[in-house]
Every structure is written in structure tokens, then in C-alpha cells.
N, C-alpha and C positions, 0 to 999 in steps of 0.2 A: 712084725714086716716092714709097719711103716718109720718104724723109730730106726729100725738097723738102715734102712735106705737115706731117713735124715742123716746118721752120723756120716754114711759112705759119700752122700754129697759133699758135707763139710769139709771132711776128710781133703776130698778132691780137689775144694775151693782150697784147702789151706796148700796144698800142695802145687798149684798153679802157677807158672813161674808167669814173671811181668819183664818189658822192657821197660828202663828206666833212662833218668838222662841226668848227668851231674852238670847243674847251670854255671853256665861261665860267660864271663864278659865276651860282647864281641860288638859289631857293627850293624846299623839297619838305616834303611830309608825309608821314615813315612810318608804318604801322600795324603792330604787333607784336600775337599774339595769343597769350596764358597759359592755361591750362590753370586752372578756380577753381570752389570749390566756396561755398558759395548758406547762411549761417547766419540765423536769425533773428537778430534786435538782442539778445534775453534769450530762453535755451531753459532753462526751469528746471523739474529732474525733481521730480516731486511724490511726497514720501515720506510715510508716517502717523509723527506723534508719540506718538502712544498705540496698543496693540494691541488687536484686537475683531477683529470679524466686519460683513463688511459691511452694512449694512441697503438701504442706498438711493444708484443714482446717477442724481445731478441733471444730468448733462450728457451729450450726445452726441460723438463722436470728430468733430474738425472743426469744431465751437463754438467761435465770439468770446465770449469771456468777460470781463468785467467784474474791475479789481482789487477783492478781499473776495467774487466771487465762491462761492457753494458748490458744490464739485466734488463733493461723497462724503461720506456719514455712516455712520460705524463705531458701532454699538450704543452708544447712551448709557448702558441702565440701570445699569450698574454706577458707571458717571462720575457721573451725578446723585445715585443713594445717597452715593457718596463724599462728592460735596456737600451734600448735606442731610447727613451725617452732621459735618463739618468744622463746618461752620454753627452745629450746634449748639454742638459743643464749645466754638465762642468764645464763646456764649451762656452757659453753664457757665463758663466761666472769667470771664467777666465780672462775673457774681453771684459766685463765690467771693473774686474781686480787693475786689468792693464788699464783702462780709459782715468780709473779713481787712483793709480800711483801717477800718469801723466799732471792729473790736476795738482795733487800734492806737490809734487816737483817744480811745478810752476809756482803755484803760491808761495813755497818756501823761496824762490828768487826774488818775487814779488814783495815778501814778507822784506827781505833783506836789503833792498829798497825802498821800504816803508811805504809802497805802494796800497800793499793792503792790511788789515790789522789783525793781530793776534788772535781773534775769534776766528777769521776767515782761514788763518793759516791753520786751527785745529779743527775746525770743520772739516777742512780737507783731510786731514791725516786719518779723525775718525771714519769719513767713510772709505779713506783706504783701508782701516781695518776691520771695517765690517765686511768690504768685499773679499779679503781673504780670507774672514773667518768664514764666507757663504758658499767660496769656492772650496774651505776642509768639507763642508758639510754637502755638498754635491758632490763631493767625491767620494767621502762614506756612502751618499745614496748610491753611487752607480758600484762601489764593491761589492753592496747589498744585491743591487738587482743582476748582479753578475754572478754573485755567486745563488740566487735562487733560479736563475736563468742555467747553470750548471748541473743544480739538483731537480731541474725535470731529467735530467738525463740520469737514471739510478745503477752507479758502477758497481761491481763484486767489491767489495772491502779487502778481501785477501782471496787465494786460491782455493779451490775446493769445488766443493757439488752440489748441484742447485737442488735442493728439496721439491714439493708440493708447492704448485703456482694455484694459490685458490680466485687469484681474482685476472679476468680477463681483459680483452679490448675493450674500451666501453665502460667499464668500471670507475666508479668516481671515489678516487682516493685523498687522502689528508693525513697531514700528521701525528692528527689525535681522534682515538673514537673508531681506530681498526682493531676489530675482535683479533686479527690473525696479521702476521705479518706478508707480507708482500710475497716472500719466500724466506727462505734459511740456505745460506751456504754452510756446508758443512769442510774442513781442511781435515783429509781422513786419508792423508799422508801417516800419519801417527795417529794411532787409537788409544783414547784412555779408557783401559776396563777398570769400574770403580766398584769395588767388594767390601765384605764387613764380618769384622773379627768380633768375638764378646771381649769382656774383659778376661777372663781369666785365659783364655787362648792367647791375647795380644801380651798377659804378663808372662805366660809360660815361653813363649818367644823372645822377650826381653832378657827375660833369666837366664837362656840358655844361649845368648849372643854377649849378654851383660850389658848395656846401654841401649838407646831406640838409637844412636848417633852407629854403634856399632850393627842394630838389629840389619840396618837398613843396607849399609856396606857388606854384612856377611851374608844375609839372604840369594837362596841360590834363584835361579833365571826360573821362573813361573811358565805354564801351561795352561792352555785357553782352550776349554772342550764347548764346543759348538752346538748348537739347538738339534742339530742331528747326530747330536753323541759321537761322531769326529772329532780328533783333533787338532787345533789348527796350526799349519805347518812353520810356524816361526815362537821361539819362545820368547817372553817378556821378561819385564824387570822392573818389581816394586820401588817407584821413586818417593814415594809419599807415604806417611803416616799420621791422619788426623791427628791432633794434641786435645780434643775433646770426645771425650763419652757421652754417645747420646742418653739423658737422661731416660726417656722412653722404651730403647730397645735395649740399653744396654753395651750398644756396639762402638766401636772407633771405624771411621771408614779409610781405607786402604785404597791406593790407584798403582794400577801397574801401566806399563806403558808398551805396545806391539805396533812395531811397523808393517805395514799396511801398502804395500810394494803393487801389490797384487789385487787390491780394492775387494777383496773379497770378503771384506769386515762393513757391517754397515752403523751408522751412528743409529741409535735407538733399539737395534737389537739384543738378545742377552745370553749369556754363556754361563760357565764354572770356570772360575780360575781352579786351577789344580797346582797344590803347592809342596813341593816335597822338603822335609825336614830331616837332616841326619842325626841321627843319635849314635856318636861315640860312648864306646865304655859301658853299656848297656845289656839288661840281663835281655835273652829272647829263646820263650818255650814254643811249643807250636800248640795249634788250636786243641788238638787231641787229645792234650794232657789235662786239659778243664774240664769243668763242668759249672753249670749256673743251678743256683738256689736261689728265688724270691729276688731275680734280678742281680745277685751277685756272683762275682767269677772264684771257683775254687780250684785248686790243686791239693794232688793227696803228697805230702813231702815222706819220706821215709824215715821217721824219726823211731831209732831203737830195733828196727827191722820190722816195723810195724807201720799201715797205712796212717798217716794223720790229717786229716784234713784242714787246708788252711788257705785262709782266706787272701785274697789279692788283687792288685790294681793293675788293671792291665788296659794295652792302647793295641789297636786290630793295627794289622800291617801286610803287606803282601797280598792284599784284598781279603786279610782274613785268617787265612791260612799259617798267621803265625803272631803271638804278643809279645809287645815289648813290657816289661813287669818294671812298675813302677815304685811297687811298695808290696812287700810279703817273703819277699824271696831275696837271700844272699849269694854270692858268688859259693858254689861249692855243694850248697842245697842237690840234696838228691829227691827227685821225682819220678812218679810214674806215670808212662806217657801212653802205653794203652789199657784197653779195660776198664778205664776209670768210672765208666757207668755201672760195672759188676762188684765196683770196690763199695766198702763200709769205712766208717773210720773205726780204727785200730785193728784191721784185718791184718793178719801174718804177712808179709811180702818175701817172696820167694824170687830173686832177682835173676834176667834170662841171659844166659851168656853167650854173645854173640861170636 
């Protein structure tokens, strides 16, 4: 009875009908995701150019500022005094120069009348030249004093958003020795999103478009998936690819730009770049037509009416419901698309009629 039963099962299996698919070229778009770091278009660390005690904080953390707006005021008293001294020195030098010029002009006339010697004339000329040099030196010191006085009023170098304020009123700061900047001003009108690709991924894309320049021009707009899983409401554009592959990681850095009109993106955060890649004239098969053995993907191709296990190289698309076939199949091949888990290599296939 057992032998008879097995034979009936074999007959049943052989007579079972299977749905098949004739593989044909089509178009598909693959989306790939890459971990990314978000940075402002400019993140400028603000350090003092003069030393002193902070006497006033003019901004708050997270405040939007304009270029030239005052952020901090450092004790201005010594710098104002130094400027007033330098200005007075300039005025004194101007007076000394005027006096030296009068003496030299007078000596010149007297020398023409042979009243004074050539030595007296040259001495007066040298005094005049010395006075001119002293005036130039005094003016340079005045410029330096003006700069130092202006530096005591720390201003924003660009439009942006104020970061953390680690130093408060009364803190002593200096141009050197600070472990942290006074703050960071981030220009968040546009955000730079940095991500990396492996060497093989970059080579694959470059071959797809032809050259690096064509790759940058031809790449479609990308999307940004935020940490909460939502997609950012605007698309971005990849505008640069590093010309160097990091030896340690084997990856190249890419930069995408996103507009940040609503200020939803913050510098220093992270997310994922979603890059679509369009494949033209490619072979696509359903995931249900495949099975895996030892991390390798196979399909059953019908050869001479029988199932033939065929190794394929595939890329997942549409959430894994479909595969783009890179190697292993050719247009016109017929594969089994249902019940592949019950098949064995060499099983006769009866095609189900639609």
C-alpha cells in the first residue's frame, strides 16, 4: 500500500500545473538608502579677537541673526582708552610734523642766503622726515586701536542661527586658550547633507551614466528621510562627489543640498538619503519566483519541459516584492513563478493556462 501511495503522489506532483513568466525587458526604479549627516551651509565658530570680560550677551540660543548683528560685548573700557590715546598721539605727531616742516622751510630760505650751513639745512630736513615717519607710526597704532575697539563688539559674520552659548556675562575670554567657541552661527537657509557610497556602488552608478560629470548632471533629485521616519517635504540635489576614496572605509563622500525655508532641518542632526536609480531595458522578476540556498538566489528556468535551478544575481526593488536581474537570465527565458518551494531540479513542468 505504501508503494502505491508514493507513486500516486509522484503522479500528482508531475501533473500539477505551474504558473510561468516569460522574462521580458522593462523599466524599473530602484531606491537606495544611505546614512547621512546634516550640516548648515555654513557653521562658523565664533572666537574673540581680543581678550577681556564679557559685559553683555546680545542674543539668545537659537535666535536668528543677520550679518553684522552684535552677539557679545567684551569690556570696552581699556580698548576705548587705548584708542583715545592713539588718536591723541596722531594729533601730536601731526603738530610735530607741521613744526618740523616750518623749520625746514625756514632753513632752506636762510641757506639760499648763506645764513646757515648745509649741515643745519640737512639736520632740519632729517627732523622733518623723522616727524613724517612718527606720524605714519602713530596712524598705524590708531588703526590697530580702532580695530581692537571694534573687536570688543563681537558681530555675526553671516546670516544664520545662534548655537549654544557656553560663556555668560562675567566670563573672561581671550583669542587663544578657549576650549569652546563663544558660539556657532549656522547658516541654515540651505542644508548640506553628507553621505557615503562604497567604491563598487559609485562605480556602478558612474558606468550607468557614463562619466562623473554626466553622473552629477543625470542623477535624479533625492529625498531625505528624517530620524522619525518621515520624508522631508522638499527634494534635494546631489551637487558634489569626492574625488578621493577613503582608504580606511573604502567609501567616497557625496553632498546633497536641500532648501530649508521653514527651518525644519537643524545642523548636526542625521537622517537617510533616499536615492532613486532608474533602470531602462532591464529584466524584472517577482520575488515569489526565487528561492535562496546558502545566501545565493535561484530561480527555476524551464528547459526542455523540466525545472532547471538557475543561479541569478538580483537587486531588490519595490520593497523587495520584485527583483531586477543583473545576471543569470536572458530575455525570453521562461521561469516558474509559483510554488517554487515544492519543486526540485529536473521536475517536469506542466504550464498552467491563463
